[in-house]
C-alpha positions in Angstrom: -47.2 -39.3 -132.1 -45.1 -38.9 -135.4 -41.4 -38.5 -135.3 -39.7 -37.3 -138.5 -36.3 -37.0 -138.7 -33.1 -39.0 -138.9 -32.8 -42.5 -137.4 -29.3 -42.7 -137.6 -28.8 -39.7 -135.1 -31.1 -40.7 -132.5 -29.9 -44.7 -132.7 -26.2 -42.9 -132.1 -27.4 -40.5 -129.0 -29.2 -43.5 -127.7 -26.3 -46.1 -128.1 -23.7 -43.5 -126.4 -26.0 -43.2 -123.6 -26.0 -46.8 -122.9 -22.6 -46.9 -123.1 -21.9 -43.9 -121.2 -24.3 -45.7 -118.2 -21.9 -49.0 -118.9 -18.8 -47.5 -118.3 -19.4 -44.7 -116.0 -22.6 -45.9 -114.0 -22.0 -49.0 -112.4 -19.2 -51.1 -111.1 -18.3 -54.1 -113.1 -21.1 -56.7 -112.5 -23.5 -54.3 -110.8 -27.1 -54.6 -112.2 -29.0 -51.2 -113.0 -31.8 -50.1 -114.3 -32.1 -47.7 -117.9 -35.5 -46.0 -118.9 -36.0 -44.5 -121.6 -39.5 -41.9 -122.3 -41.1 -40.0 -125.2 -43.4 -37.6 -124.9 -45.2 -35.1 -127.3 -45.1 -31.4 -126.5 -46.6 -29.4 -129.1 -44.2 -29.7 -132.1 -41.2 -30.9 -130.2 -40.2 -34.0 -128.8 -39.2 -34.7 -125.6 -36.6 -37.7 -125.1 -36.0 -38.7 -121.4 -32.8 -41.1 -120.5 -32.4 -42.3 -117.2 -30.0 -44.3 -115.3 -29.8 -45.2 -111.7 -25.7 -45.5 -111.5 -23.6 -43.8 -109.7 -24.1 -40.4 -111.4 -21.8 -37.7 -111.9 -19.4 -35.7 -109.3 -20.4 -31.9 -109.1 -17.3 -30.9 -110.6 -17.7 -32.7 -113.1 -21.2 -31.7 -114.5 -20.2 -28.9 -116.6 -17.3 -30.8 -118.5 -19.5 -34.0 -119.6 -20.3 -32.9 -122.9 -16.9 -31.4 -123.8 -14.4 -33.2 -126.1 -12.3 -36.1 -124.4 -13.4 -35.0 -121.0 -13.5 -38.7 -119.7 -12.9 -40.2 -116.0 -12.0 -43.3 -117.5 -9.3 -42.5 -119.3 -6.7 -45.2 -119.7 -9.6 -47.9 -118.8 -10.7 -47.4 -122.2 -12.8 -43.8 -121.9 -12.2 -41.5 -124.8 -14.3 -38.8 -123.7 -16.0 -38.2 -127.0 -19.1 -40.5 -126.6 -21.4 -37.6 -124.7 -19.8 -34.7 -127.1 -20.9 -36.5 -130.2 -24.5 -36.9 -128.2 -24.4 -33.4 -127.7 -23.4 -32.1 -131.4 -25.9 -34.8 -132.7 -28.8 -33.2 -130.3 -28.1 -29.7 -130.9 -26.8 -30.0 -134.6 -28.6 -32.7 -136.6 -31.9 -32.8 -134.5 -31.9 -28.9 -133.9 -32.9 -29.4 -130.1 -31.4 -28.5 -126.4 -29.9 -31.4 -124.0 -29.6 -31.3 -120.6 -28.0 -33.1 -117.9 -29.3 -33.5 -114.6 -27.3 -35.5 -111.8 -26.4 -36.1 -108.3 -23.7 -38.6 -106.8 -25.1 -42.0 -106.1 -28.7 -40.9 -107.7 -27.9 -41.9 -111.5 -28.2 -39.6 -114.1 -30.9 -38.3 -116.5 -30.0 -36.4 -120.0 -33.4 -34.7 -121.3 -33.3 -33.7 -125.5 -36.2 -31.8 -126.6 -36.0 -31.7 -130.5 -38.8 -30.8 -133.5 -40.9 -33.9 -134.2 -40.5 -33.1 -137.9 -37.2 -32.4 -139.2 -38.0 -33.6 -143.0 -38.0 -36.8 -144.5 -40.2 -39.3 -146.5 -41.5 -41.1 -143.8 -41.7 -41.0 -139.7 -39.4 -42.7 -137.8 -42.1 -43.0 -135.5 -45.7 -43.3 -135.9 -47.6 -44.6 -132.4 -50.8 -44.5 -134.4 -49.7 -47.3 -136.6 -47.1 -49.1 -134.0 -44.1 -48.2 -136.7 -40.9 -48.2 -135.5 -38.4 -47.6 -138.3 
């Protein structure tokens, strides 16, 4: 599978997802599991990121991607991480993003975006084992 697009956007999305998991998903000193999978679906790529942390309260699900929404105000949360993820996913990568979570059951974020967004060479080319 080859993916051609914006490496910086994908890197920022993954960084923000991991930081969100670490800040909101686990109590201090608690270990957890983060997972990432990529799958080709025709001309699209499905990227699925999950953690096994605390999950998101039902009353917060609709606000997670809103600017300045955080449950950690005063404890280091700016409320911009998931807002940035949403905007990079939907604007820069021209994709769709969904979030699934239940309290105590972790969080899964699925991003579906075109496999070819232009550029000179692939970001990921599994046939050659290249990640650039």
